[in-house]
A tleap script that builds the chain and sets N, CA, C and O, in Angstrom:
source leaprc.protein.ff14SB
mol = sequence {
  NMET LEU PHE GLY GLU TYR LEU ILE SER LYS
  CYS LYS ILE THR ASP GLY GLU LEU LEU PHE
  ALA LEU LYS PHE GLN ARG ASN GLU ASN VAL
  MET ALA ALA ILE ASN GLY VAL ALA LYS GLY
  TYR LEU THR TYR GLU ASP VAL SER LYS ILE
  MET ASP TYR LEU ARG GLU THR GLY LEU ARG
  PHE ASP GLU ALA VAL ILE ASN MET GLY LEU
  LEU ASN MET GLU GLN ILE LYS GLU ILE SER
  ASN GLY LYS GLU ASN ILE HIE HIE ARG ILE
  GLY GLU ILE LEU VAL MET CYS GLY VAL ILE
  SER LYS LEU GLU MET GLU ALA GLU HIE LEU
  ASN PHE LYS ARG LYS LYS HIE SER GLU CARG
}
set mol.1.N position { -61.540 60.761 40.598 }
set mol.1.CA position { -62.626 60.244 41.412 }
set mol.1.C position { -62.066 59.871 42.789 }
set mol.1.O position { -61.021 59.230 42.895 }
set mol.2.N position { -62.769 60.276 43.817 }
set mol.2.CA position { -62.405 59.930 45.185 }
set mol.2.C position { -63.060 58.608 45.582 }
set mol.2.O position { -64.001 58.154 44.931 }
set mol.3.N position { -62.559 57.998 46.651 }
set mol.3.CA position { -63.053 56.692 47.064 }
set mol.3.C position { -64.544 56.711 47.387 }
set mol.3.O position { -65.266 55.788 47.012 }
set mol.4.N position { -65.011 57.737 48.070 }
set mol.4.CA position { -66.438 57.832 48.380 }
set mol.4.C position { -67.292 57.876 47.126 }
set mol.4.O position { -68.341 57.235 47.059 }
set mol.5.N position { -66.848 58.631 46.137 }
set mol.5.CA position { -67.568 58.704 44.861 }
set mol.5.C position { -67.560 57.344 44.158 }
set mol.5.O position { -68.548 56.937 43.547 }
set mol.6.N position { -66.428 56.659 44.258 }
set mol.6.CA position { -66.319 55.324 43.673 }
set mol.6.C position { -67.343 54.384 44.311 }
set mol.6.O position { -68.029 53.641 43.608 }
set mol.7.N position { -67.447 54.416 45.647 }
set mol.7.CA position { -68.411 53.550 46.334 }
set mol.7.C position { -69.840 53.857 45.903 }
set mol.7.O position { -70.662 52.950 45.776 }
set mol.8.N position { -70.134 55.125 45.680 }
set mol.8.CA position { -71.464 55.499 45.189 }
set mol.8.C position { -71.679 54.918 43.799 }
set mol.8.O position { -72.737 54.360 43.510 }
set mol.9.N position { -70.670 55.052 42.938 }
set mol.9.CA position { -70.800 54.548 41.562 }
set mol.9.C position { -70.998 53.038 41.522 }
set mol.9.O position { -71.599 52.519 40.581 }
set mol.10.N position { -70.497 52.326 42.536 }
set mol.10.CA position { -70.658 50.870 42.627 }
set mol.10.C position { -71.904 50.481 43.422 }
set mol.10.O position { -72.130 49.300 43.688 }
set mol.11.N position { -72.710 51.470 43.799 }
set mol.11.CA position { -73.945 51.254 44.564 }
set mol.11.C position { -73.679 50.569 45.914 }
set mol.11.O position { -74.514 49.813 46.410 }
set mol.12.N position { -72.518 50.844 46.491 }
set mol.12.CA position { -72.186 50.302 47.810 }
set mol.12.C position { -72.671 51.227 48.923 }
set mol.12.O position { -72.968 50.776 50.030 }
set mol.13.N position { -72.748 52.512 48.625 }
set mol.13.CA position { -73.271 53.508 49.561 }
set mol.13.C position { -74.103 54.510 48.764 }
set mol.13.O position { -74.040 54.549 47.535 }
set mol.14.N position { -74.879 55.315 49.479 }
set mol.14.CA position { -75.681 56.358 48.835 }
set mol.14.C position { -75.002 57.715 49.007 }
set mol.14.O position { -74.069 57.859 49.796 }
set mol.15.N position { -75.479 58.698 48.263 }
set mol.15.CA position { -74.982 60.069 48.423 }
set mol.15.C position { -75.166 60.530 49.866 }
set mol.15.O position { -74.269 61.138 50.451 }
set mol.16.N position { -76.323 60.240 50.429 }
set mol.16.CA position { -76.623 60.651 51.796 }
set mol.16.C position { -75.688 60.011 52.806 }
set mol.16.O position { -75.269 60.661 53.763 }
set mol.17.N position { -75.361 58.754 52.603 }
set mol.17.CA position { -74.439 58.073 53.513 }
set mol.17.C position { -73.049 58.690 53.439 }
set mol.17.O position { -72.374 58.831 54.458 }
set mol.18.N position { -72.623 59.055 52.237 }
set mol.18.CA position { -71.325 59.707 52.093 }
set mol.18.C position { -71.328 61.062 52.785 }
set mol.18.O position { -70.379 61.394 53.494 }
set mol.19.N position { -72.370 61.840 52.590 }
set mol.19.CA position { -72.451 63.153 53.245 }
set mol.19.C position { -72.445 63.006 54.766 }
set mol.19.O position { -71.784 63.775 55.463 }
set mol.20.N position { -73.174 62.026 55.275 }
set mol.20.CA position { -73.206 61.755 56.713 }
set mol.20.C position { -71.800 61.428 57.212 }
set mol.20.O position { -71.373 61.955 58.239 }
set mol.21.N position { -71.080 60.569 56.498 }
set mol.21.CA position { -69.722 60.187 56.892 }
set mol.21.C position { -68.779 61.378 56.818 }
set mol.21.O position { -67.893 61.514 57.662 }
set mol.22.N position { -68.952 62.238 55.831 }
set mol.22.CA position { -68.100 63.422 55.718 }
set mol.22.C position { -68.319 64.364 56.895 }
set mol.22.O position { -67.371 64.984 57.377 }
set mol.23.N position { -69.559 64.475 57.362 }
set mol.23.CA position { -69.826 65.284 58.560 }
set mol.23.C position { -69.148 64.674 59.776 }
set mol.23.O position { -68.562 65.386 60.592 }
set mol.24.N position { -69.230 63.350 59.894 }
set mol.24.CA position { -68.566 62.665 61.001 }
set mol.24.C position { -67.064 62.899 60.941 }
set mol.24.O position { -66.411 63.038 61.975 }
set mol.25.N position { -66.518 62.943 59.732 }
set mol.25.CA position { -65.076 63.094 59.557 }
set mol.25.C position { -64.579 64.399 60.178 }
set mol.25.O position { -63.422 64.490 60.589 }
set mol.26.N position { -65.430 65.387 60.245 }
set mol.26.CA position { -65.061 66.683 60.803 }
set mol.26.C position { -65.405 66.812 62.288 }
set mol.26.O position { -65.112 67.839 62.901 }
set mol.27.N position { -66.020 65.787 62.869 }
set mol.27.CA position { -66.436 65.830 64.270 }
set mol.27.C position { -65.277 65.409 65.172 }
set mol.27.O position { -64.729 64.319 65.008 }
set mol.28.N position { -64.903 66.260 66.117 }
set mol.28.CA position { -63.759 65.981 66.991 }
set mol.28.C position { -63.951 64.731 67.834 }
set mol.28.O position { -62.992 63.991 68.053 }
set mol.29.N position { -65.167 64.474 68.316 }
set mol.29.CA position { -65.418 63.260 69.097 }
set mol.29.C position { -65.159 62.012 68.266 }
set mol.29.O position { -64.539 61.056 68.733 }
set mol.30.N position { -65.635 62.034 67.048 }
set mol.30.CA position { -65.452 60.891 66.163 }
set mol.30.C position { -63.970 60.718 65.845 }
set mol.30.O position { -63.458 59.599 65.833 }
set mol.31.N position { -63.289 61.822 65.590 }
set mol.31.CA position { -61.870 61.738 65.262 }
set mol.31.C position { -61.067 61.197 66.446 }
set mol.31.O position { -60.143 60.407 66.254 }
set mol.32.N position { -61.406 61.611 67.657 }
set mol.32.CA position { -60.731 61.076 68.836 }
set mol.32.C position { -60.993 59.575 68.944 }
set mol.32.O position { -60.084 58.803 69.248 }
set mol.33.N position { -62.230 59.166 68.697 }
set mol.33.CA position { -62.574 57.745 68.767 }
set mol.33.C position { -61.816 56.944 67.712 }
set mol.33.O position { -61.323 55.853 67.999 }
set mol.34.N position { -61.723 57.470 66.511 }
set mol.34.CA position { -61.004 56.757 65.451 }
set mol.34.C position { -59.514 56.706 65.764 }
set mol.34.O position { -58.850 55.718 65.451 }
set mol.35.N position { -58.983 57.762 66.379 }
set mol.35.CA position { -57.596 57.704 66.830 }
set mol.35.C position { -57.419 56.560 67.834 }
set mol.35.O position { -56.401 55.869 67.834 }
set mol.36.N position { -58.427 56.375 68.685 }
set mol.36.CA position { -58.390 55.270 69.643 }
set mol.36.C position { -58.353 53.920 68.948 }
set mol.36.O position { -57.675 52.999 69.404 }
set mol.37.N position { -59.081 53.801 67.842 }
set mol.37.CA position { -59.048 52.564 67.046 }
set mol.37.C position { -57.667 52.404 66.414 }
set mol.37.O position { -57.084 51.320 66.454 }
set mol.38.N position { -57.146 53.484 65.830 }
set mol.38.CA position { -55.837 53.429 65.179 }
set mol.38.C position { -54.740 53.034 66.158 }
set mol.38.O position { -53.788 52.350 65.783 }
set mol.39.N position { -54.866 53.459 67.406 }
set mol.39.CA position { -53.871 53.125 68.434 }
set mol.39.C position { -54.105 51.741 69.039 }
set mol.39.O position { -53.270 51.243 69.794 }
set mol.40.N position { -55.248 51.117 68.709 }
set mol.40.CA position { -55.548 49.795 69.238 }
set mol.40.C position { -56.236 49.802 70.587 }
set mol.40.O position { -56.379 48.750 71.210 }
set mol.41.N position { -56.666 50.969 71.052 }
set mol.41.CA position { -57.337 51.070 72.343 }
set mol.41.C position { -58.831 50.773 72.250 }
set mol.41.O position { -59.442 50.330 73.223 }
set mol.42.N position { -59.413 51.015 71.088 }
set mol.42.CA position { -60.852 50.849 70.897 }
set mol.42.C position { -61.112 50.014 69.648 }
set mol.42.O position { -60.272 49.928 68.752 }
set mol.43.N position { -62.290 49.402 69.609 }
set mol.43.CA position { -62.748 48.717 68.402 }
set mol.43.C position { -63.812 49.584 67.732 }
set mol.43.O position { -64.306 50.537 68.335 }
set mol.44.N position { -64.164 49.260 66.499 }
set mol.44.CA position { -65.240 49.989 65.833 }
set mol.44.C position { -66.551 49.819 66.600 }
set mol.44.O position { -67.375 50.733 66.631 }
set mol.45.N position { -66.746 48.658 67.214 }
set mol.45.CA position { -67.942 48.433 68.029 }
set mol.45.C position { -67.950 49.379 69.229 }
set mol.45.O position { -68.993 49.925 69.589 }
set mol.46.N position { -66.777 49.569 69.848 }
set mol.46.CA position { -66.668 50.522 70.957 }
set mol.46.C position { -67.063 51.922 70.499 }
set mol.46.O position { -67.787 52.633 71.196 }
set mol.47.N position { -66.581 52.308 69.323 }
set mol.47.CA position { -66.859 53.654 68.799 }
set mol.47.C position { -68.363 53.851 68.618 }
set mol.47.O position { -68.900 54.906 68.956 }
set mol.48.N position { -69.027 52.851 68.092 }
set mol.48.CA position { -70.474 52.933 67.908 }
set mol.48.C position { -71.175 53.115 69.251 }
set mol.48.O position { -72.093 53.927 69.369 }
set mol.49.N position { -70.746 52.364 70.262 }
set mol.49.CA position { -71.332 52.488 71.602 }
set mol.49.C position { -71.048 53.866 72.204 }
set mol.49.O position { -71.908 54.458 72.857 }
set mol.50.N position { -69.832 54.366 71.977 }
set mol.50.CA position { -69.474 55.692 72.489 }
set mol.50.C position { -70.358 56.758 71.863 }
set mol.50.O position { -70.870 57.633 72.561 }
set mol.51.N position { -70.539 56.686 70.549 }
set mol.51.CA position { -71.361 57.696 69.866 }
set mol.51.C position { -72.800 57.672 70.387 }
set mol.51.O position { -73.408 58.723 70.590 }
set mol.52.N position { -73.340 56.471 70.602 }
set mol.52.CA position { -74.690 56.360 71.165 }
set mol.52.C position { -74.733 56.972 72.567 }
set mol.52.O position { -75.660 57.710 72.902 }
set mol.53.N position { -73.732 56.661 73.374 }
set mol.53.CA position { -73.663 57.170 74.747 }
set mol.53.C position { -73.542 58.694 74.756 }
set mol.53.O position { -74.171 59.366 75.573 }
set mol.54.N position { -72.739 59.232 73.853 }
set mol.54.CA position { -72.601 60.691 73.762 }
set mol.54.C position { -73.930 61.349 73.423 }
set mol.54.O position { -74.281 62.378 73.999 }
set mol.55.N position { -74.676 60.754 72.483 }
set mol.55.CA position { -75.977 61.309 72.102 }
set mol.55.C position { -76.956 61.252 73.269 }
set mol.55.O position { -77.727 62.188 73.481 }
set mol.56.N position { -76.927 60.152 74.029 }
set mol.56.CA position { -77.845 59.969 75.155 }
set mol.56.C position { -77.533 60.898 76.322 }
set mol.56.O position { -78.444 61.426 76.961 }
set mol.57.N position { -76.249 61.098 76.600 }
set mol.57.CA position { -75.862 61.794 77.825 }
set mol.57.C position { -75.457 63.246 77.625 }
set mol.57.O position { -75.569 64.056 78.546 }
set mol.58.N position { -74.985 63.582 76.426 }
set mol.58.CA position { -74.484 64.937 76.196 }
set mol.58.C position { -73.124 65.201 76.825 }
set mol.58.O position { -72.673 66.344 76.880 }
set mol.59.N position { -72.473 64.148 77.297 }
set mol.59.CA position { -71.156 64.289 77.915 }
set mol.59.C position { -70.089 64.589 76.864 }
set mol.59.O position { -70.307 64.404 75.666 }
set mol.60.N position { -68.933 65.055 77.337 }
set mol.60.CA position { -67.784 65.196 76.457 }
set mol.60.C position { -67.200 63.809 76.212 }
set mol.60.O position { -67.461 62.874 76.968 }
set mol.61.N position { -66.414 63.686 75.157 }
set mol.61.CA position { -65.819 62.401 74.793 }
set mol.61.C position { -65.027 61.802 75.948 }
set mol.61.O position { -65.208 60.632 76.285 }
set mol.62.N position { -64.150 62.599 76.558 }
set mol.62.CA position { -63.301 62.061 77.623 }
set mol.62.C position { -64.133 61.572 78.814 }
set mol.62.O position { -63.831 60.529 79.394 }
set mol.63.N position { -65.170 62.316 79.176 }
set mol.63.CA position { -66.041 61.894 80.277 }
set mol.63.C position { -66.754 60.584 79.937 }
set mol.63.O position { -66.871 59.689 80.774 }
set mol.64.N position { -67.222 60.493 78.705 }
set mol.64.CA position { -67.982 59.314 78.287 }
set mol.64.C position { -67.127 58.056 78.329 }
set mol.64.O position { -67.548 57.040 78.882 }
set mol.65.N position { -65.919 58.112 77.746 }
set mol.65.CA position { -65.107 56.890 77.693 }
set mol.65.C position { -64.597 56.471 79.069 }
set mol.65.O position { -64.386 55.286 79.325 }
set mol.66.N position { -64.402 57.441 79.944 }
set mol.66.CA position { -64.014 57.096 81.320 }
set mol.66.C position { -65.192 56.454 82.034 }
set mol.66.O position { -65.027 55.426 82.691 }
set mol.67.N position { -66.386 57.044 81.917 }
set mol.67.CA position { -67.591 56.460 82.532 }
set mol.67.C position { -67.855 55.048 82.019 }
set mol.67.O position { -68.299 54.178 82.768 }
set mol.68.N position { -67.579 54.832 80.748 }
set mol.68.CA position { -67.820 53.526 80.139 }
set mol.68.C position { -66.695 52.537 80.453 }
set mol.68.O position { -66.817 51.350 80.153 }
set mol.69.N position { -65.610 53.012 81.048 }
set mol.69.CA position { -64.484 52.150 81.387 }
set mol.69.C position { -63.655 51.712 80.190 }
set mol.69.O position { -62.985 50.681 80.237 }
set mol.70.N position { -63.699 52.499 79.113 }
set mol.70.CA position { -62.992 52.105 77.891 }
set mol.70.C position { -61.572 52.657 77.800 }
set mol.70.O position { -60.686 52.000 77.253 }
set mol.71.N position { -61.352 53.845 78.326 }
set mol.71.CA position { -60.036 54.478 78.259 }
set mol.71.C position { -59.699 55.134 79.587 }
set mol.71.O position { -60.589 55.466 80.370 }
set mol.72.N position { -58.401 55.318 79.836 }
set mol.72.CA position { -57.971 56.088 80.998 }
set mol.72.C position { -57.472 57.461 80.512 }
set mol.72.O position { -57.378 57.700 79.308 }
set mol.73.N position { -57.161 58.343 81.440 }
set mol.73.CA position { -56.762 59.710 81.064 }
set mol.73.C position { -55.485 59.738 80.223 }
set mol.73.O position { -55.363 60.561 79.316 }
set mol.74.N position { -54.555 58.868 80.507 }
set mol.74.CA position { -53.317 58.820 79.725 }
set mol.74.C position { -53.611 58.464 78.267 }
set mol.74.O position { -53.058 59.074 77.353 }
set mol.75.N position { -54.478 57.479 78.054 }
set mol.75.CA position { -54.853 57.083 76.695 }
set mol.75.C position { -55.608 58.202 75.993 }
set mol.75.O position { -55.392 58.449 74.807 }
set mol.76.N position { -56.494 58.880 76.720 }
set mol.76.CA position { -57.258 59.985 76.137 }
set mol.76.C position { -56.317 61.090 75.684 }
set mol.76.O position { -56.475 61.632 74.590 }
set mol.77.N position { -55.337 61.427 76.519 }
set mol.77.CA position { -54.367 62.461 76.142 }
set mol.77.C position { -53.582 62.046 74.910 }
set mol.77.O position { -53.325 62.861 74.024 }
set mol.78.N position { -53.203 60.784 74.859 }
set mol.78.CA position { -52.429 60.293 73.712 }
set mol.78.C position { -53.219 60.382 72.409 }
set mol.78.O position { -52.688 60.836 71.395 }
set mol.79.N position { -54.480 59.954 72.426 }
set mol.79.CA position { -55.250 60.005 71.177 }
set mol.79.C position { -55.671 61.429 70.835 }
set mol.79.O position { -55.860 61.748 69.661 }
set mol.80.N position { -55.819 62.289 71.836 }
set mol.80.CA position { -56.167 63.682 71.571 }
set mol.80.C position { -54.967 64.439 71.014 }
set mol.80.O position { -55.122 65.260 70.110 }
set mol.81.N position { -53.781 64.176 71.539 }
set mol.81.CA position { -52.573 64.840 71.048 }
set mol.81.C position { -52.213 64.396 69.647 }
set mol.81.O position { -51.631 65.169 68.886 }
set mol.82.N position { -52.546 63.169 69.293 }
set mol.82.CA position { -52.154 62.655 67.988 }
set mol.82.C position { -53.179 62.856 66.900 }
set mol.82.O position { -52.959 62.435 65.764 }
set mol.83.N position { -54.306 63.496 67.219 }
set mol.83.CA position { -55.379 63.535 66.216 }
set mol.83.C position { -55.034 64.315 64.969 }
set mol.83.O position { -55.582 64.044 63.901 }
set mol.84.N position { -54.129 65.288 65.081 }
set mol.84.CA position { -53.767 66.044 63.888 }
set mol.84.C position { -52.853 65.236 62.970 }
set mol.84.O position { -52.750 65.526 61.778 }
set mol.85.N position { -52.186 64.215 63.531 }
set mol.85.CA position { -51.188 63.477 62.775 }
set mol.85.C position { -51.746 62.264 62.037 }
set mol.85.O position { -51.045 61.673 61.216 }
set mol.86.N position { -52.971 61.887 62.308 }
set mol.86.CA position { -53.545 60.691 61.694 }
set mol.86.C position { -54.589 61.110 60.671 }
set mol.86.O position { -55.533 61.833 60.989 }
set mol.87.N position { -54.405 60.646 59.438 }
set mol.87.CA position { -55.389 60.932 58.396 }
set mol.87.C position { -56.489 59.878 58.467 }
set mol.87.O position { -56.221 58.679 58.388 }
set mol.88.N position { -57.706 60.331 58.615 }
set mol.88.CA position { -58.834 59.413 58.744 }
set mol.88.C position { -59.496 59.237 57.388 }
set mol.88.O position { -60.011 60.187 56.798 }
set mol.89.N position { -59.472 58.034 56.924 }
set mol.89.CA position { -60.052 57.726 55.624 }
set mol.89.C position { -61.559 57.599 55.746 }
set mol.89.O position { -62.094 57.156 56.763 }
set mol.90.N position { -62.218 58.001 54.680 }
set mol.90.CA position { -63.679 57.952 54.669 }
set mol.90.C position { -64.173 56.516 54.821 }
set mol.90.O position { -65.227 56.284 55.413 }
set mol.91.N position { -63.419 55.551 54.292 }
set mol.91.CA position { -63.802 54.146 54.425 }
set mol.91.C position { -63.876 53.698 55.870 }
set mol.91.O position { -64.780 52.951 56.245 }
set mol.92.N position { -62.922 54.154 56.698 }
set mol.92.CA position { -62.938 53.814 58.123 }
set mol.92.C position { -64.203 54.335 58.786 }
set mol.92.O position { -64.819 53.656 59.607 }
set mol.93.N position { -64.574 55.545 58.415 }
set mol.93.CA position { -65.754 56.160 59.019 }
set mol.93.C position { -67.024 55.460 58.542 }
set mol.93.O position { -67.955 55.274 59.326 }
set mol.94.N position { -67.074 55.071 57.274 }
set mol.94.CA position { -68.235 54.349 56.767 }
set mol.94.C position { -68.392 53.007 57.493 }
set mol.94.O position { -69.511 52.587 57.788 }
set mol.95.N position { -67.283 52.344 57.775 }
set mol.95.CA position { -67.329 51.086 58.532 }
set mol.95.C position { -67.821 51.357 59.942 }
set mol.95.O position { -68.701 50.660 60.447 }
set mol.96.N position { -67.244 52.380 60.579 }
set mol.96.CA position { -67.621 52.718 61.947 }
set mol.96.C position { -69.118 53.024 62.056 }
set mol.96.O position { -69.762 52.674 63.045 }
set mol.97.N position { -69.660 53.678 61.031 }
set mol.97.CA position { -71.082 54.040 61.044 }
set mol.97.C position { -71.976 52.867 60.653 }
set mol.97.O position { -73.200 52.986 60.701 }
set mol.98.N position { -71.390 51.745 60.270 }
set mol.98.CA position { -72.176 50.574 59.907 }
set mol.98.C position { -72.755 50.622 58.512 }
set mol.98.O position { -73.670 49.863 58.194 }
set mol.99.N position { -72.236 51.503 57.672 }
set mol.99.CA position { -72.759 51.650 56.317 }
set mol.99.C position { -72.256 50.528 55.414 }
set mol.99.O position { -72.972 50.071 54.523 }
set mol.100.N position { -71.021 50.089 55.651 }
set mol.100.CA position { -70.401 49.050 54.836 }
set mol.100.C position { -69.546 48.199 55.775 }
set mol.100.O position { -69.005 48.709 56.757 }
set mol.101.N position { -69.426 46.925 55.481 }
set mol.101.CA position { -68.605 46.067 56.338 }
set mol.101.C position { -67.128 46.345 56.078 }
set mol.101.O position { -66.750 46.825 55.009 }
set mol.102.N position { -66.311 46.039 57.064 }
set mol.102.CA position { -64.871 46.259 56.923 }
set mol.102.C position { -64.315 45.447 55.753 }
set mol.102.O position { -63.517 45.960 54.970 }
set mol.103.N position { -64.730 44.186 55.629 }
set mol.103.CA position { -64.241 43.339 54.537 }
set mol.103.C position { -64.651 43.887 53.179 }
set mol.103.O position { -63.847 43.911 52.247 }
set mol.104.N position { -65.902 44.327 53.064 }
set mol.104.CA position { -66.377 44.874 51.794 }
set mol.104.C position { -65.654 46.172 51.464 }
set mol.104.O position { -65.283 46.401 50.313 }
set mol.105.N position { -65.453 47.020 52.466 }
set mol.105.CA position { -64.748 48.278 52.232 }
set mol.105.C position { -63.322 48.008 51.770 }
set mol.105.O position { -62.841 48.648 50.835 }
set mol.106.N position { -62.642 47.062 52.419 }
set mol.106.CA position { -61.267 46.748 52.043 }
set mol.106.C position { -61.193 46.188 50.625 }
set mol.106.O position { -60.289 46.536 49.865 }
set mol.107.N position { -62.140 45.326 50.269 }
set mol.107.CA position { -62.167 44.774 48.911 }
set mol.107.C position { -62.417 45.871 47.888 }
set mol.107.O position { -61.759 45.913 46.849 }
set mol.108.N position { -63.357 46.753 48.172 }
set mol.108.CA position { -63.652 47.849 47.246 }
set mol.108.C position { -62.487 48.832 47.154 }
set mol.108.O position { -62.222 49.387 46.087 }
set mol.109.N position { -61.796 49.045 48.265 }
set mol.109.CA position { -60.638 49.945 48.234 }
set mol.109.C position { -59.539 49.365 47.353 }
set mol.109.O position { -58.877 50.098 46.619 }
set mol.110.N position { -59.343 48.060 47.423 }
set mol.110.CA position { -58.365 47.393 46.564 }
set mol.110.C position { -58.769 47.534 45.099 }
set mol.110.O position { -57.927 47.830 44.251 }
set mol.111.N position { -60.041 47.326 44.797 }
set mol.111.CA position { -60.537 47.499 43.427 }
set mol.111.C position { -60.362 48.936 42.959 }
set mol.111.O position { -59.988 49.183 41.813 }
set mol.112.N position { -60.634 49.880 43.850 }
set mol.112.CA position { -60.476 51.304 43.547 }
set mol.112.C position { -59.024 51.621 43.192 }
set mol.112.O position { -58.754 52.304 42.204 }
set mol.113.N position { -58.094 51.119 44.006 }
set mol.113.CA position { -56.674 51.366 43.747 }
set mol.113.C position { -56.240 50.733 42.424 }
set mol.113.O position { -55.464 51.328 41.677 }
set mol.114.N position { -56.737 49.535 42.135 }
set mol.114.CA position { -56.411 48.887 40.853 }
set mol.114.C position { -56.927 49.708 39.673 }
set mol.114.O position { -56.242 49.876 38.664 }
set mol.115.N position { -58.138 50.209 39.822 }
set mol.115.CA position { -58.733 51.010 38.753 }
set mol.115.C position { -57.919 52.279 38.546 }
set mol.115.O position { -57.629 52.646 37.408 }
set mol.116.N position { -57.547 52.952 39.625 }
set mol.116.CA position { -56.743 54.175 39.528 }
set mol.116.C position { -55.403 53.881 38.864 }
set mol.116.O position { -54.929 54.657 38.035 }
set mol.117.N position { -54.797 52.756 39.235 }
set mol.117.CA position { -53.496 52.387 38.680 }
set mol.117.C position { -53.602 52.095 37.175 }
set mol.117.O position { -52.729 52.480 36.398 }
set mol.118.N position { -54.676 51.415 36.780 }
set mol.118.CA position { -54.836 51.071 35.356 }
set mol.118.C position { -55.158 52.296 34.499 }
set mol.118.O position { -54.964 52.266 33.284 }
set mol.119.N position { -55.645 53.370 35.118 }
set mol.119.CA position { -55.963 54.586 34.369 }
set mol.119.C position { -54.723 55.437 34.099 }
set mol.119.O position { -54.775 56.375 33.304 }
set mol.120.N position { -53.616 55.115 34.754 }
set mol.120.CA position { -52.393 55.909 34.590 }
set mol.120.C position { -51.709 55.648 33.314 }
set mol.120.O position { -50.668 56.244 33.039 }
savepdb mol mol.pdb
quit
């Protein structure tokens, strides 16, 4: 069982929410934004604002974050170059999308790991 399936089984998220997050997981703009969070340049709140701004304006990610004053070109290059090296967990994306709180996701992830360990 994967973590997303576990969250569904615990009624923490729906099938549709998981599918939505999985689509986001494959989106380059979202991945660049999450890399920004991983590097400490952005918060999850920033990512939500960026995604809204991208939908409203149709701009590219780099144009949007510069217009919003959130990142500079050096930071954009750093998070873009590192995107292949960072594994983005579905839980991070669910938090970013506002589906589950960070604290709840972390608690459920701990429970998930305990359950997996006890099944061994």
